[in-house]
N, C-alpha and C positions, 0 to 999 in steps of 0.2 A: 749123641755126641757130635759136635760140629768140628769138622776138620778144616785146616787151612786150605787144602785142596782135596776135593772128592770128585772122581770121574765115574760116571755111570753109563755103561753100555754105549760108549762113544764110537760113532762111525763117521768117516769123512771121505768124500770123493771130490776131487778137483773137477771143474767144469769140462776140461778137455779129455778127461779120463773116463773109461767105462768100468774101471775097477776101483774099489775102495782101497785107500791106503791105510786107513785105520778101521779095524773090524771088531767092535765090541770091547773097547778098552775099559777096564775096571781098575781103579787105583785110589788109594787113600794115603795121604801124607800127614804125619803128625807134626806138631810144633817141635822144634829142636831136632828134627830128623833130616839126615842127608841121604838122598837116594841118587843112584846113577842109572841112567837108561843107556844101554849099549845096543848095538846092532849094526848090520852092514850098511854101507852107503846107499841112500835112496830108500831105506826101509820105512821112513816116516817119522824119524826122531824129531826133526825140526818142525814138522807139521803138528806133532803132538804139543810141542812147546808153544806154537802159535795159537793152538786151541786154549791152552792154559792161560796165556797172557792176553787173550782177547783179540789178537790180530785176526784170528778166525773166530767168529764170523764177521767182525766189524770192518775189516780191511780187505782180506782175501775172500773171494766168493767161492761157493761150492755147496755141496749137499752135506749138511751137518745134522746128524741124528744123535740122540742121547743128550747128556748134560755134563757140563763142567761147572762145578760149584766152588766158589771162593768164599770161605767162611759161611757156607750155607746159601749163598746167593748165586743164581745162574748167570754165567757170563753173557748169555743171550739177552738178559734183561738189564744188564749193567752198562753204563756208558763207558767208553774207552778211557777217558781221563780218570774215572773212578777206579777202574781196574788197575790203571798204572800206578796209583797210590798204594795198591795192595800187592801187585806183582811187578817185580823188576826183572829185566832180562839183559844179560851180557852176551853179545854175539861173538862169533868166531873172529870177525874182522873188526877191530876197534875203529878203523877209519870210517865205518858206516855210522858210528855214533858220535864222533867228535867233530865239532864244527866251529867252536868259539875261539877267539884270539888268545885266550889264556886258560890255563888249567882252572884257576879260580872261577872264571866266567862259566866254564863248562859245568862245573859242579853246582854253581848257583842257578843255572838256567831253569831247571825243573821247578825248584821251590819258588823262584821269582814268578813263574807263570801261574803258580797256584796262590800267589799273593801272600806268601809266608813273610812274616816280619823280618826286617833286615838283620836284627841281632840274632835271630834264630838261624837265619841263613848262614851267617858267619860262624856260628857254632857247628853247624852241620858240615861246612867246608873243612874246618879244622879237625873235627872228629873223624870224618871219612878219609881225609888225607893221612891221618895218623894210622887208621886201620889198615891202609894199604902201604904204609911206609913210604909215602910220596910227598912228605911235607916240603922237601927241598925244591920241588917242582911247582909250587903253588902259583908262581907268577910266570912260569915258562909258557911258551907257545907249544901246543901239542904237536905241531909239525916238526919241532926240533928235538923231540925225545924219541927214545927207541920204541920198537914195536911192543916189547914187553911192558915198558912203562906206560905206553898208550892203553894197553889192556887194563892195567891197574887203575888208570884214570877213568876209563870207561866204567869200571866197577864202582869207583867212588862216586861218579856221577849218577849211576843207577841207585846207589844207596842214599843219595841226597833226598829222595822222596820218602825215605824210611819205610820201604816195603816190608811186609811180613813174610813174603815168599820171593825167593830169588832163583832165577833160572840161569845156568851157565851153559850156553849152547856151544859146546866144543871150544870154550874160551881159552883153553891152554894149548891149543893146537899149533899156534904160531909163535910161542914164546920160549925162551931158553929155560934152563933148569932153575936158575936163580929166581926168575919171574914166577915159575910154577910153585916154588916154595913159598913165595909171598902170597900167592892166591890161595894156596892150601891153608896157610896160617889164617888168612882172612876168613876162609870157610869155617875153620874151627872156632874162631871168635864169634861168627854169626850163629853157629850152632849153639854155642854157649848162651847167646842172647835169645835163644828159642825161636830163631827164624826157621822156616821150612825151606829146604834147599834142594833143587833139582839140578843134577849135572848130566848133560848129554856128552858122552865120551866115545872115542874110538880107540884110545890108547889105554889099555888096562893098567898101565903103570901109574895112571893118575887117580885110580879109585881107592887109594889107601886111606882116604879121609871119610869114607861113606859108611852108612849103617846097613844099606840094602842095595842090591844090584838087580835090575830088571832087564830082561832081554825083549826087544821089540823085533818080531820076526813074522813075516807074512801078515802084518797088520794086527797081530795079537801080542799082548804083554804078559810075560811069564817070568818066573824066578830064573835067575841066571845060573847055569851049571858049568860055566867055564869054557864054552866054545861059541864063537860067533857064526860058525858054519851051519 
């Protein structure tokens, strides 16, 4: 069986470190499954996300052993633009992802760079703005909207490439309760569309939309039993 994400005996050590931050990670994620990875700050949650989305090893250097497979293909052998059409990531700080003068331009940027036809780009803009309930901000400047709205636009922009795997790297940490409800609704809709979803979280109140919770501790990934200590 081919999984959207399959991780086999993954180890990773940063160049400046003598100690591995990931130690033999094993993980399989199914279509339509939402998993959450929890753990203390600095335990390697973001590093694991970078491995899944190809930032490691294609951007960040280090010693990576083992494999991350995206639909059966090793990220080591895939070019980063190809990975980005399969895996989308929404970061904690939306300002690191938004740079266009309007929301519409922001969502169109990725598909335009892949030479998607203009009519299809328009459909994707409308579809993803509707998904995150941000249609009213289509022509707004991202600098003039709230932090929570920026995070929703960052999500819509990520979804414009139609990835089958979406990573939320503590994407709800800086938004209010109303924004969290909108992101959770979007996650439920994406699950219904059989997307594979990975949430990295520190706030256990945000994991009510998930199927499975995993604990990353001392470089190892195990089932979560209710304590981050």
